[in-house]
LOFIMI-760063 format. One record per residue: residue in one letter; x, z, y of N, C-alpha, C in turn. Coordinates in steps of 0.05 Angstrom, whole numbers, padded with zeros to 5 digits, always signed. Example, Ala and Ser with C-alpha at 12.3 -4.5 7.8 and 13.67 -1.06 7.14 Angstrom:
SITE code    n.u    n.w    n.v   ca.u   ca.w   ca.v    c.u    c.w    c.v
SITE    A +00264 +00156 -00114 +00246 +00156 -00090 +00264 +00156 -00066
SITE    S +00257 +00142 -00045 +00273 +00143 -00021 +00258 +00157 +00001
END
This chain:
SITE code    n.u    n.w    n.v   ca.u   ca.w   ca.v    c.u    c.w    c.v
SITE    M -00526 +00422 +00341 -00513 +00443 +00356 -00485 +00435 +00364
SITE    S -00475 +00447 +00386 -00448 +00441 +00396 -00430 +00465 +00391
SITE    N -00409 +00462 +00375 -00392 +00484 +00367 -00370 +00487 +00388
SITE    C -00364 +00512 +00396 -00343 +00517 +00415 -00316 +00510 +00403
SITE    L -00298 +00499 +00420 -00272 +00492 +00411 -00252 +00515 +00413
SITE    C -00259 +00537 +00425 -00241 +00559 +00428 -00233 +00571 +00402
SITE    L -00208 +00578 +00398 -00198 +00589 +00373 -00211 +00616 +00367
SITE    A -00217 +00632 +00388 -00228 +00659 +00383 -00258 +00660 +00384
SITE    C -00271 +00637 +00388 -00300 +00636 +00391 -00312 +00616 +00372
SITE    D -00334 +00624 +00360 -00348 +00606 +00341 -00377 +00603 +00349
SITE    R -00381 +00602 +00375 -00408 +00602 +00385 -00421 +00574 +00381
SITE    A -00446 +00574 +00371 -00462 +00550 +00369 -00479 +00547 +00394
SITE    N -00475 +00526 +00408 -00489 +00521 +00433 -00509 +00498 +00431
SITE    S -00526 +00496 +00450 -00545 +00473 +00451 -00529 +00447 +00453
SITE    I -00539 +00426 +00441 -00525 +00400 +00441 -00522 +00388 +00469
SITE    T -00537 +00398 +00488 -00536 +00387 +00515 -00519 +00405 +00533
SITE    T -00509 +00427 +00524 -00494 +00446 +00540 -00466 +00435 +00545
SITE    K -00456 +00439 +00570 -00429 +00429 +00576 -00408 +00450 +00573
SITE    F -00415 +00476 +00576 -00396 +00498 +00574 -00407 +00519 +00554
SITE    C -00389 +00531 +00539 -00397 +00551 +00520 -00410 +00574 +00534
SITE    T -00433 +00583 +00524 -00448 +00604 +00536 -00436 +00632 +00531
SITE    Q -00416 +00632 +00512 -00403 +00658 +00506 -00376 +00661 +00520
SITE    C -00358 +00640 +00518 -00331 +00643 +00530 -00327 +00625 +00554
SITE    G -00345 +00606 +00559 -00342 +00589 +00582 -00325 +00564 +00578
SITE    A -00315 +00560 +00553 -00298 +00537 +00548 -00314 +00511 +00550
SITE    K -00300 +00490 +00558 -00313 +00464 +00560 -00318 +00453 +00532
SITE    L -00342 +00442 +00528 -00351 +00434 +00501 -00345 +00405 +00495
SITE    Q -00338 +00389 +00514 -00331 +00361 +00510 -00302 +00356 +00515
SITE    I -00289 +00339 +00499 -00262 +00330 +00503 -00263 +00302 +00516
SITE    Q -00249 +00299 +00538 -00249 +00273 +00552 -00277 +00264 +00559
SITE    E -00295 +00283 +00564 -00322 +00277 +00572 -00338 +00260 +00552
SITE    R -00329 +00261 +00526 -00343 +00244 +00507 -00344 +00255 +00479
SITE    Y -00323 +00269 +00470 -00322 +00279 +00442 -00333 +00308 +00441
SITE    R -00355 +00312 +00426 -00367 +00338 +00424 -00366 +00348 +00395
SITE    A -00354 +00372 +00391 -00353 +00384 +00364 -00380 +00393 +00355
SITE    L -00388 +00386 +00331 -00414 +00394 +00320 -00412 +00419 +00302
SITE    K -00392 +00419 +00284 -00388 +00442 +00267 -00360 +00442 +00256
SITE    V -00350 +00465 +00248 -00324 +00468 +00236 -00325 +00459 +00207
SITE    I -00306 +00441 +00200 -00305 +00432 +00172 -00279 +00439 +00159
SITE    G -00261 +00453 +00174 -00236 +00462 +00163 -00222 +00480 +00182
SITE    Q -00205 +00498 +00171 -00191 +00516 +00188 -00165 +00525 +00174
SITE    G -00143 +00526 +00189 -00118 +00535 +00177 -00100 +00546 +00198
SITE    G -00074 +00547 +00191 -00054 +00559 +00210 -00050 +00543 +00235
SITE    F -00057 +00517 +00235 -00053 +00500 +00258 -00077 +00500 +00277
SITE    G -00100 +00509 +00268 -00124 +00508 +00285 -00148 +00500 +00268
SITE    K -00168 +00489 +00282 -00193 +00482 +00268 -00196 +00451 +00267
SITE    T -00212 +00443 +00248 -00220 +00415 +00245 -00251 +00414 +00248
SITE    F -00261 +00396 +00265 -00289 +00395 +00270 -00301 +00367 +00263
SITE    L -00325 +00367 +00253 -00341 +00343 +00253 -00351 +00340 +00281
SITE    A -00350 +00316 +00292 -00357 +00312 +00320 -00372 +00286 +00324
SITE    Q -00380 +00281 +00349 -00393 +00256 +00356 -00382 +00246 +00382
SITE    D -00382 +00219 +00384 -00373 +00206 +00409 -00397 +00200 +00426
SITE    E -00401 +00216 +00447 -00425 +00213 +00464 -00422 +00191 +00485
SITE    S -00400 +00177 +00485 -00397 +00155 +00504 -00409 +00129 +00494
SITE    K -00417 +00129 +00468 -00429 +00105 +00456 -00458 +00109 +00450
SITE    P -00474 +00089 +00452 -00503 +00092 +00447 -00510 +00103 +00420
SITE    S -00495 +00095 +00399 -00501 +00105 +00372 -00489 +00132 +00367
SITE    Q -00473 +00143 +00385 -00460 +00169 +00382 -00448 +00172 +00354
SITE    P -00429 +00154 +00347 -00418 +00155 +00320 -00402 +00180 +00314
SITE    R -00402 +00188 +00289 -00387 +00211 +00280 -00357 +00206 +00282
SITE    C -00342 +00228 +00287 -00313 +00227 +00287 -00303 +00254 +00278
SITE    V -00277 +00257 +00277 -00265 +00283 +00269 -00246 +00292 +00291
SITE    I -00248 +00317 +00299 -00230 +00329 +00319 -00212 +00348 +00304
SITE    K -00186 +00344 +00308 -00166 +00362 +00296 -00151 +00376 +00318
SITE    Q -00152 +00402 +00317 -00140 +00419 +00338 -00114 +00431 +00327
SITE    F -00094 +00432 +00345 -00068 +00444 +00337 -00059 +00464 +00358
SITE    A -00054 +00488 +00349 -00044 +00510 +00366 -00017 +00519 +00355
SITE    F +00004 +00507 +00365 +00031 +00513 +00354 +00039 +00542 +00356
SITE    E +00029 +00556 +00376 +00038 +00584 +00379 +00028 +00601 +00357
SITE    T +00008 +00592 +00341 -00002 +00608 +00319 +00016 +00605 +00294
SITE    I +00033 +00585 +00294 +00051 +00580 +00270 +00072 +00602 +00269
SITE    N +00085 +00606 +00291 +00107 +00626 +00293 +00105 +00639 +00320
SITE    P +00091 +00662 +00321 +00088 +00676 +00347 +00114 +00684 +00360
SITE    N +00136 +00686 +00344 +00162 +00694 +00355 +00179 +00671 +00363
SITE    A +00169 +00646 +00361 +00185 +00623 +00368 +00190 +00622 +00398
SITE    S +00214 +00613 +00405 +00221 +00611 +00433 +00205 +00589 +00446
SITE    Q +00203 +00590 +00473 +00189 +00569 +00487 +00202 +00542 +00483
SITE    G +00229 +00543 +00480 +00243 +00517 +00476 +00235 +00504 +00450
SITE    N +00232 +00520 +00429 +00224 +00509 +00403 +00195 +00499 +00404
SITE    L +00178 +00514 +00418 +00150 +00505 +00421 +00149 +00479 +00437
SITE    D +00166 +00476 +00457 +00166 +00451 +00473 +00175 +00428 +00455
SITE    V +00195 +00432 +00438 +00203 +00411 +00419 +00181 +00404 +00400
SITE    A +00166 +00424 +00390 +00145 +00419 +00372 +00123 +00402 +00385
SITE    I +00117 +00408 +00410 +00096 +00392 +00424 +00106 +00364 +00428
SITE    R +00131 +00361 +00435 +00142 +00333 +00440 +00141 +00317 +00414
SITE    L +00149 +00330 +00392 +00148 +00316 +00366 +00119 +00309 +00357
SITE    F +00101 +00327 +00364 +00073 +00323 +00358 +00063 +00297 +00373
SITE    E +00071 +00294 +00398 +00063 +00271 +00413 +00075 +00245 +00401
SITE    Q +00100 +00247 +00391 +00113 +00224 +00379 +00098 +00217 +00353
SITE    E +00090 +00237 +00338 +00076 +00233 +00313 +00048 +00221 +00318
SITE    A +00036 +00229 +00340 +00010 +00217 +00346 +00012 +00187 +00350
SITE    K +00034 +00178 +00362 +00039 +00150 +00365 +00042 +00136 +00338
SITE    R +00055 +00150 +00319 +00058 +00138 +00292 +00030 +00136 +00279
SITE    L +00014 +00156 +00282 -00013 +00156 +00270 -00029 +00133 +00282
SITE    D -00025 +00127 +00307 -00039 +00105 +00320 -00032 +00079 +00306
SITE    D -00006 +00076 +00299 +00003 +00053 +00286 -00007 +00052 +00257
SITE    L -00007 +00074 +00243 -00017 +00076 +00216 -00047 +00069 +00214
SITE    G -00062 +00076 +00234 -00091 +00072 +00234 -00099 +00043 +00234
SITE    K -00079 +00025 +00237 -00085 -00004 +00236 -00090 -00013 +00207
SITE    H -00082 +00004 +00188 -00088 -00002 +00159 -00117 +00003 +00153
SITE    P -00131 -00015 +00139 -00159 -00011 +00134 -00167 +00013 +00117
SITE    Q -00147 +00025 +00104 -00153 +00048 +00086 -00140 +00074 +00096
SITE    I -00135 +00074 +00122 -00126 +00098 +00136 -00143 +00102 +00161
SITE    P -00153 +00126 +00166 -00171 +00130 +00189 -00158 +00123 +00215
SITE    E -00173 +00110 +00232 -00163 +00102 +00258 -00160 +00126 +00277
SITE    L -00138 +00126 +00292 -00135 +00147 +00312 -00149 +00138 +00337
SITE    L -00170 +00153 +00345 -00186 +00146 +00368 -00174 +00156 +00394
SITE    S -00162 +00180 +00393 -00151 +00191 +00418 -00132 +00214 +00411
SITE    F -00113 +00218 +00429 -00095 +00241 +00428 -00095 +00253 +00456
SITE    T -00099 +00279 +00458 -00101 +00291 +00485 -00095 +00320 +00484
SITE    I -00089 +00332 +00507 -00086 +00361 +00510 -00110 +00370 +00526
SITE    H -00125 +00389 +00514 -00150 +00399 +00526 -00149 +00429 +00528
SITE    E -00149 +00440 +00552 -00149 +00468 +00557 -00126 +00482 +00542
SITE    G -00102 +00469 +00543 -00078 +00481 +00532 -00073 +00476 +00503
SITE    K -00091 +00462 +00489 -00088 +00457 +00460 -00086 +00427 +00456
SITE    Q -00071 +00419 +00435 -00068 +00391 +00428 -00091 +00383 +00409
SITE    Y -00101 +00359 +00413 -00123 +00349 +00396 -00118 +00320 +00388
SITE    L -00125 +00315 +00363 -00127 +00287 +00353 -00156 +00282 +00347
SITE    I -00166 +00259 +00355 -00193 +00251 +00348 -00190 +00226 +00330
SITE    Q -00201 +00228 +00306 -00198 +00206 +00287 -00225 +00196 +00277
SITE    E -00224 +00173 +00266 -00248 +00161 +00253 -00259 +00179 +00231
SITE    F -00285 +00181 +00229 -00297 +00196 +00207 -00302 +00178 +00184
SITE    I -00293 +00186 +00160 -00297 +00170 +00136 -00320 +00182 +00120
SITE    D -00341 +00166 +00117 -00365 +00175 +00102 -00360 +00169 +00072
SITE    G -00358 +00189 +00056 -00353 +00185 +00028 -00349 +00211 +00013
SITE    E -00337 +00209 -00011 -00333 +00232 -00028 -00304 +00234 -00035
SITE    T -00292 +00257 -00032 -00264 +00260 -00040 -00261 +00258 -00071
SITE    L -00237 +00252 -00080 -00233 +00251 -00109 -00237 +00278 -00121
SITE    E -00232 +00299 -00107 -00236 +00326 -00117 -00266 +00330 -00122
SITE    Q -00283 +00322 -00103 -00312 +00324 -00106 -00321 +00306 -00129
SITE    E -00310 +00282 -00131 -00318 +00264 -00152 -00310 +00275 -00180
SITE    L -00287 +00287 -00181 -00278 +00300 -00207 -00297 +00322 -00215
SITE    S -00306 +00338 -00196 -00325 +00360 -00202 -00351 +00349 -00211
SITE    R -00359 +00326 -00201 -00385 +00314 -00208 -00385 +00300 -00234
SITE    V -00364 +00284 -00240 -00364 +00267 -00264 -00346 +00276 -00287
SITE    G -00328 +00295 -00281 -00309 +00304 -00301 -00284 +00287 -00302
SITE    A -00267 +00292 -00321 -00241 +00279 -00323 -00243 +00248 -00323
SITE    F -00224 +00235 -00310 -00223 +00206 -00308 -00210 +00195 -00333
SITE    S -00216 +00170 -00339 -00203 +00155 -00360 -00176 +00145 -00351
SITE    E -00159 +00136 -00370 -00133 +00125 -00362 -00136 +00102 -00342
SITE    Q -00156 +00084 -00347 -00159 +00062 -00330 -00168 +00071 -00302
SITE    Q -00185 +00090 -00300 -00194 +00100 -00274 -00171 +00113 -00259
SITE    V -00154 +00128 -00273 -00131 +00140 -00260 -00111 +00119 -00251
SITE    R -00107 +00099 -00269 -00089 +00077 -00262 -00099 +00063 -00237
SITE    D -00125 +00058 -00235 -00136 +00045 -00211 -00131 +00061 -00186
SITE    V -00134 +00087 -00188 -00129 +00105 -00165 -00099 +00103 -00158
SITE    L -00082 +00105 -00178 -00053 +00105 -00173 -00045 +00079 -00159
SITE    V -00054 +00056 -00169 -00047 +00031 -00156 -00056 +00029 -00128
SITE    E -00081 +00037 -00123 -00093 +00034 -00096 -00079 +00052 -00076
SITE    V -00073 +00077 -00084 -00060 +00095 -00065 -00031 +00087 -00061
SITE    L -00018 +00078 -00082 +00010 +00068 -00079 +00011 +00045 -00059
SITE    Q -00008 +00028 -00060 -00008 +00005 -00041 -00012 +00015 -00012
SITE    I -00028 +00036 -00008 -00030 +00048 +00018 -00004 +00061 +00027
SITE    L +00008 +00076 +00008 +00034 +00089 +00014 +00056 +00070 +00019
SITE    E +00055 +00046 +00007 +00075 +00026 +00013 +00075 +00019 +00043
SITE    F +00052 +00016 +00054 +00049 +00012 +00083 +00059 +00036 +00099
SITE    V +00051 +00060 +00090 +00058 +00084 +00105 +00088 +00088 +00105
SITE    H +00101 +00085 +00082 +00130 +00089 +00081 +00145 +00067 +00096
SITE    S +00134 +00043 +00098 +00147 +00022 +00113 +00148 +00029 +00143
SITE    K +00130 +00047 +00151 +00130 +00057 +00179 +00148 +00082 +00182
SITE    L +00163 +00089 +00161 +00181 +00112 +00161 +00165 +00138 +00164
SITE    V +00142 +00140 +00152 +00126 +00164 +00153 +00122 +00174 +00125
SITE    I +00125 +00200 +00122 +00119 +00214 +00096 +00093 +00229 +00100
SITE    H +00074 +00225 +00082 +00048 +00238 +00084 +00050 +00268 +00081
SITE    R +00064 +00277 +00060 +00070 +00306 +00055 +00046 +00322 +00043
SITE    D +00023 +00310 +00040 +00001 +00326 +00030 -00018 +00309 +00013
SITE    I -00007 +00295 -00006 -00023 +00279 -00025 -00037 +00297 -00044
SITE    S -00063 +00296 -00046 -00079 +00313 -00064 -00107 +00300 -00066
SITE    P -00122 +00308 -00087 -00149 +00296 -00091 -00168 +00300 -00067
SITE    D -00165 +00321 -00052 -00183 +00325 -00030 -00174 +00311 -00004
SITE    N -00151 +00297 -00005 -00142 +00280 +00017 -00145 +00251 +00011
SITE    I -00159 +00244 -00010 -00165 +00216 -00017 -00195 +00214 -00019
SITE    I -00207 +00197 -00002 -00236 +00194 -00001 -00244 +00167 -00011
SITE    R -00264 +00166 -00028 -00276 +00141 -00036 -00298 +00134 -00016
SITE    R -00292 +00114 +00000 -00310 +00107 +00022 -00337 +00096 +00011
SITE    R -00358 +00107 +00021 -00385 +00100 +00011 -00392 +00071 +00014
SITE    S -00384 +00059 +00036 -00392 +00032 +00043 -00381 +00010 +00025
SITE    D -00356 +00014 +00015 -00344 -00007 -00001 -00329 +00004 -00026
SITE    Q -00330 +00030 -00030 -00318 +00043 -00054 -00287 +00042 -00053
SITE    K -00276 +00034 -00031 -00246 +00034 -00029 -00236 +00062 -00023
SITE    L -00212 +00068 -00032 -00200 +00094 -00027 -00187 +00095 +00001
SITE    V -00191 +00117 +00014 -00179 +00121 +00041 -00162 +00146 +00040
SITE    L -00137 +00143 +00050 -00119 +00166 +00051 -00121 +00180 +00078
SITE    V -00127 +00206 +00077 -00133 +00221 +00102 -00113 +00244 +00105
SITE    D -00115 +00257 +00128 -00100 +00281 +00134 -00070 +00277 +00134
SITE    F -00061 +00260 +00152 -00032 +00256 +00155 -00020 +00279 +00171
SITE    G -00036 +00294 +00185 -00027 +00319 +00198 -00003 +00316 +00215
SITE    A -00007 +00307 +00240 +00016 +00304 +00259 +00031 +00330 +00262
SITE    A +00017 +00352 +00260 +00031 +00378 +00264 +00051 +00384 +00242
SITE    K +00047 +00372 +00219 +00066 +00377 +00197 +00094 +00367 +00204
SITE    H +00095 +00344 +00216 +00121 +00333 +00224 +00131 +00346 +00249
SITE    A +00113 +00351 +00267 +00121 +00361 +00294 +00132 +00389 +00292
SITE    T +00124 +00405 +00273 +00133 +00433 +00272 +00156 +00437 +00252
SITE    A +00169 +00415 +00244 +00191 +00418 +00225 +00213 +00437 +00235
SITE    T +00218 +00436 +00260 +00239 +00453 +00272 +00232 +00483 +00267
SITE    L +00207 +00489 +00272 +00198 +00517 +00269 +00197 +00525 +00239
SITE    L +00187 +00508 +00222 +00183 +00514 +00194 +00210 +00517 +00180
SITE    A +00229 +00500 +00187 +00255 +00500 +00173 +00269 +00527 +00176
SITE    K +00264 +00542 +00197 +00277 +00568 +00201 +00268 +00588 +00181
SITE    T +00243 +00585 +00171 +00233 +00605 +00152 +00231 +00593 +00124
SITE    G +00238 +00567 +00121 +00236 +00554 +00095 +00208 +00549 +00087
SITE    T +00189 +00548 +00107 +00161 +00544 +00101 +00156 +00516 +00092
SITE    G +00142 +00513 +00069 +00135 +00486 +00059 +00111 +00475 +00073
SITE    I +00106 +00449 +00069 +00084 +00435 +00081 +00067 +00423 +00058
SITE    G +00041 +00425 +00061 +00023 +00414 +00041 +00014 +00436 +00022
SITE    K -00002 +00428 +00002 -00013 +00447 -00017 +00007 +00453 -00039
SITE    P +00013 +00479 -00044 +00033 +00485 -00065 +00027 +00473 -00092
SITE    S +00001 +00470 -00099 -00006 +00459 -00125 +00004 +00430 -00129
SITE    Y +00007 +00415 -00107 +00014 +00387 -00109 +00041 +00381 -00096
SITE    G +00053 +00401 -00083 +00078 +00397 -00069 +00102 +00395 -00087
SITE    A +00119 +00376 -00081 +00144 +00373 -00096 +00163 +00397 -00091
SITE    P +00181 +00403 -00109 +00198 +00426 -00105 +00213 +00426 -00079
SITE    E +00224 +00403 -00072 +00239 +00401 -00047 +00221 +00404 -00022
SITE    Q +00196 +00395 -00025 +00177 +00397 -00003 +00169 +00426 +00002
SITE    I +00167 +00442 -00019 +00160 +00470 -00015 +00182 +00485 +00000
SITE    L +00206 +00474 -00001 +00228 +00485 +00015 +00230 +00473 +00043
SITE    G +00210 +00457 +00050 +00210 +00445 +00076 +00229 +00421 +00079
SITE    K +00235 +00408 +00057 +00254 +00386 +00057 +00243 +00360 +00044
SITE    S +00221 +00350 +00055 +00207 +00327 +00044 +00224 +00302 +00046
SITE    V +00221 +00285 +00025 +00232 +00258 +00025 +00210 +00239 +00016
SITE    F +00215 +00213 +00016 +00193 +00195 +00009 +00183 +00200 -00020
SITE    Q +00201 +00207 -00038 +00193 +00211 -00065 +00175 +00236 -00068
SITE    S +00174 +00253 -00047 +00156 +00276 -00048 +00127 +00267 -00049
SITE    D +00121 +00245 -00036 +00094 +00233 -00037 +00088 +00223 -00065
SITE    L +00108 +00211 -00078 +00104 +00202 -00105 +00097 +00225 -00124
SITE    F +00111 +00248 -00120 +00106 +00271 -00136 +00077 +00281 -00132
SITE    G +00068 +00283 -00107 +00041 +00293 -00101 +00020 +00274 -00113
SITE    L +00025 +00248 -00112 +00006 +00229 -00123 +00007 +00231 -00154
SITE    G +00030 +00235 -00166 +00031 +00239 -00195 +00016 +00263 -00204
SITE    V +00019 +00286 -00190 +00005 +00310 -00198 -00025 +00306 -00194
SITE    T -00033 +00292 -00173 -00061 +00285 -00169 -00072 +00270 -00193
SITE    C -00057 +00250 -00203 -00065 +00235 -00226 -00068 +00253 -00251
SITE    L -00050 +00272 -00254 -00052 +00290 -00277 -00078 +00307 -00275
SITE    H -00084 +00316 -00251 -00108 +00332 -00247 -00133 +00315 -00253
SITE    L -00133 +00290 -00244 -00156 +00273 -00249 -00159 +00266 -00279
SITE    L -00137 +00263 -00292 -00137 +00256 -00321 -00146 +00278 -00339
SITE    T -00139 +00303 -00331 -00145 +00326 -00348 -00168 +00344 -00338
SITE    N -00173 +00342 -00312 -00192 +00361 -00300 -00183 +00390 -00303
SITE    V -00157 +00393 -00303 -00145 +00420 -00304 -00127 +00423 -00280
SITE    E -00127 +00447 -00268 -00112 +00452 -00244 -00082 +00449 -00249
SITE    P -00067 +00439 -00230 -00038 +00434 -00234 -00022 +00459 -00242
SITE    F -00029 +00482 -00231 -00014 +00506 -00239 -00016 +00512 -00269
SITE    T -00039 +00506 -00280 -00043 +00510 -00309 -00027 +00490 -00325
SITE    L -00024 +00466 -00315 -00010 +00445 -00329 +00020 +00449 -00329
SITE    Y +00030 +00464 -00310 +00060 +00466 -00306 +00072 +00487 -00323
SITE    D +00094 +00479 -00337 +00109 +00498 -00353 +00134 +00507 -00337
SITE    V +00134 +00532 -00329 +00155 +00541 -00311 +00182 +00544 -00326
SITE    L +00181 +00547 -00352 +00206 +00549 -00367 +00219 +00522 -00371
SITE    E +00203 +00501 -00374 +00214 +00474 -00378 +00216 +00459 -00352
SITE    N +00204 +00470 -00331 +00203 +00456 -00305 +00191 +00428 -00307
SITE    E +00169 +00426 -00321 +00155 +00401 -00324 +00125 +00406 -00330
SITE    Y +00110 +00385 -00327 +00081 +00387 -00332 +00075 +00380 -00361
SITE    Q +00063 +00399 -00375 +00055 +00396 -00403 +00025 +00388 -00404
SITE    W +00020 +00364 -00395 -00008 +00355 -00391 -00021 +00343 -00416
SITE    R -00005 +00334 -00434 -00017 +00319 -00457 -00034 +00337 -00475
SITE    Q -00028 +00363 -00475 -00043 +00381 -00492 -00071 +00387 -00480
SITE    F -00077 +00377 -00456 -00103 +00382 -00443 -00120 +00357 -00442
SITE    L -00113 +00337 -00459 -00128 +00312 -00458 -00154 +00313 -00474
SITE    N -00157 +00333 -00491 -00181 +00336 -00507 -00188 +00311 -00523
SITE    G -00168 +00301 -00537 -00173 +00277 -00554 -00171 +00251 -00540
SITE    K -00168 +00250 -00514 -00165 +00225 -00499 -00138 +00213 -00505
SITE    V -00137 +00187 -00508 -00112 +00173 -00514 -00101 +00161 -00488
SITE    V -00076 +00166 -00483 -00062 +00155 -00459 -00039 +00139 -00470
SITE    S -00035 +00115 -00461 -00014 +00097 -00470 +00013 +00110 -00464
SITE    D +00033 +00104 -00481 +00060 +00115 -00477 +00072 +00106 -00451
SITE    K +00068 +00081 -00444 +00080 +00070 -00419 +00068 +00084 -00394
SITE    F +00042 +00088 -00394 +00030 +00101 -00371 +00038 +00130 -00370
SITE    G +00038 +00143 -00393 +00046 +00171 -00394 +00075 +00175 -00384
SITE    K +00092 +00157 -00392 +00120 +00159 -00383 +00122 +00156 -00353
SITE    L +00107 +00139 -00341 +00107 +00136 -00312 +00097 +00161 -00298
SITE    L +00076 +00174 -00309 +00066 +00199 -00297 +00088 +00221 -00299
SITE    D +00103 +00221 -00322 +00124 +00240 -00324 +00146 +00235 -00304
SITE    Q +00152 +00210 -00298 +00173 +00203 -00279 +00164 +00211 -00250
SITE    L +00139 +00205 -00244 +00129 +00212 -00217 +00130 +00242 -00212
SITE    T +00126 +00258 -00232 +00124 +00287 -00229 +00150 +00301 -00238
SITE    A +00172 +00286 -00240 +00197 +00298 -00248 +00206 +00319 -00227
SITE    Y +00218 +00340 -00237 +00227 +00362 -00219 +00248 +00352 -00200
SITE    R +00267 +00337 -00209 +00290 +00327 -00192 +00283 +00300 -00180
SITE    V +00290 +00298 -00154 +00283 +00274 -00139 +00294 +00249 -00152
SITE    K +00319 +00250 -00162 +00332 +00226 -00172 +00320 +00217 -00199
SITE    E +00304 +00233 -00211 +00291 +00225 -00236 +00264 +00211 -00232
SITE    R +00255 +00211 -00207 +00230 +00197 -00200 +00236 +00168 -00192
SITE    P +00216 +00151 -00191 +00221 +00123 -00182 +00233 +00124 -00154
SITE    N +00250 +00105 -00148 +00263 +00104 -00122 +00244 +00099 -00098
SITE    S +00222 +00086 -00104 +00204 +00078 -00082 +00176 +00073 -00093
SITE    V +00158 +00070 -00074 +00131 +00061 -00081 +00131 +00034 -00094
SITE    T +00147 +00016 -00083 +00149 -00011 -00094 +00158 -00011 -00123
SITE    E +00178 +00005 -00129 +00187 +00007 -00157 +00165 +00018 -00175
SITE    S +00149 +00037 -00165 +00127 +00048 -00181 +00106 +00026 -00186
SITE    L +00100 +00010 -00167 +00081 -00012 -00170 +00091 -00032 -00190
SITE    Q +00117 -00037 -00189 +00129 -00056 -00209 +00126 -00045 -00237
SITE    E +00129 -00019 -00240 +00126 -00007 -00267 +00098 -00011 -00277
SITE    L +00079 -00013 -00259 +00050 -00017 -00266 +00044 -00047 -00268
SITE    G +00063 -00064 -00263 +00059 -00092 -00265 +00043 -00104 -00242
SITE    V +00044 -00090 -00219 +00029 -00099 -00196 +00047 -00110 -00175
SITE    G +00041 -00134 -00165 +00056 -00147 -00144 +00050 -00135 -00117
SITE    R +00067 -00142 -00097 +00064 -00131 -00070 +00042 -00146 -00055
SITE    K +00027 -00131 -00039 +00007 -00144 -00021 +00022 -00152 +00004
SITE    T +00023 -00177 +00009 +00039 -00187 +00031 +00027 -00179 +00058
SITE    S +00001 -00173 +00059 -00012 -00167 +00084 -00004 -00140 +00096
SITE    T +00004 -00121 +00078 +00009 -00094 +00088 +00036 -00082 +00080
SITE    S +00052 -00097 +00065 +00076 -00084 +00054 +00101 -00094 +00066
SITE    V +00121 -00077 +00063 +00148 -00084 +00072 +00166 -00076 +00049
SITE    N +00189 -00088 +00046 +00207 -00081 +00024 +00217 -00053 +00028
SITE    T +00205 -00034 +00014 +00213 -00006 +00017 +00232 +00003 -00005
SITE    S +00238 -00014 -00024 +00256 -00006 -00045 +00285 -00011 -00037
SITE    S +00289 -00024 -00015 +00316 -00029 -00006 +00315 -00030 +00025
SITE    G +00339 -00032 +00036 +00340 -00034 +00065 +00329 -00010 +00079
SITE    I +00307 -00014 +00094 +00298 +00007 +00112 +00289 +00032 +00097
SITE    Y +00276 +00028 +00074 +00266 +00051 +00058 +00290 +00067 +00048
SITE    S +00309 +00054 +00035 +00331 +00068 +00023 +00347 +00082 +00044
SITE    F +00351 +00069 +00067 +00367 +00081 +00088 +00354 +00106 +00098
SITE    K +00327 +00104 +00102 +00313 +00128 +00113 +00313 +00150 +00093
SITE    A +00309 +00144 +00068 +00309 +00165 +00048 +00336 +00180 +00047
SITE    E +00358 +00164 +00047 +00384 +00176 +00047 +00389 +00193 +00072
SITE    E +00379 +00182 +00095 +00382 +00196 +00120 +00368 +00223 +00120
SITE    L +00343 +00223 +00110 +00328 +00248 +00109 +00341 +00267 +00089
SITE    Q +00350 +00258 +00066 +00362 +00275 +00047 +00388 +00288 +00058
SITE    A +00404 +00272 +00072 +00428 +00282 +00083 +00422 +00303 +00105
SITE    E +00401 +00296 +00121 +00394 +00314 +00143 +00386 +00341 +00132
SITE    H +00370 +00341 +00111 +00360 +00367 +00100 +00377 +00377 +00077
SITE    R +00398 +00362 +00070 +00416 +00371 +00048 +00400 +00376 +00022
SITE    V +00384 +00356 +00015 +00368 +00359 -00010 +00386 +00354 -00034
SITE    S +00384 +00371 -00053 +00400 +00369 -00078 +00384 +00351 -00097
SITE    T +00395 +00328 -00104 +00382 +00310 -00122 +00400 +00306 -00147
END
């Protein structure tokens, strides 16, 4: 079936239909990408599983729709124009990020019937959230393997001066074909709407995994380290982050949920550092985190993010948002 792209319409149409039989909206983007079904929906719009009908095999892809006017109905036209411009800039960044083998490729960016769309590669696999539900809590070695692999992806991401802002188990997919982890949902709209969100202090990402400064709309590079650290705690304990967090101590009391599992002091200390409440108590960079794990840099995808460009950008962002560290 062909799912209508209209925000107010959820009509299922015949796969050969060109226009929605209910609202008349065009069912193909750029005469090739057809939405098959909704697989996600939020304040920014809908996410669809889709197919590329320009190719003989009609490979699957993902359509992400963004409707900025739904974020803040009272926003001025000027602010909306800025958001759209920033969205376009971020789409270019995503195009660059997609060159990494463990980040979905950006296939297209376009405006269709007044809405902005990203079309990305579809990753066939299982999220870590799904894997956790299926197999139960991970061992220390399994969590360490996840941490190292995602850190190596983030080293590339941060070298491009991009903050993911939404690291969580359901945004990390274990690809079926080679069992490698793929980091998904960079969400161009998250960066593009910063101007609008800052006015209300609206945070970006899932509250369960978001760093304190991120919930205030003031993300820095170490915010990604925090989200990844909380992800590791969730995988290690199979307990939701809200339950692990002690609001009086402002820290995660995760060791009491290990159910007899032994975690080495060194690895436990790193998890504590990654999930520290204050930015300055976390590792300075992805590279520093990898060094703590005894892992060297992959020369094919990494840039020195512990100094130079990384440190400069982190300081610049913190100054811009006046983050208290």
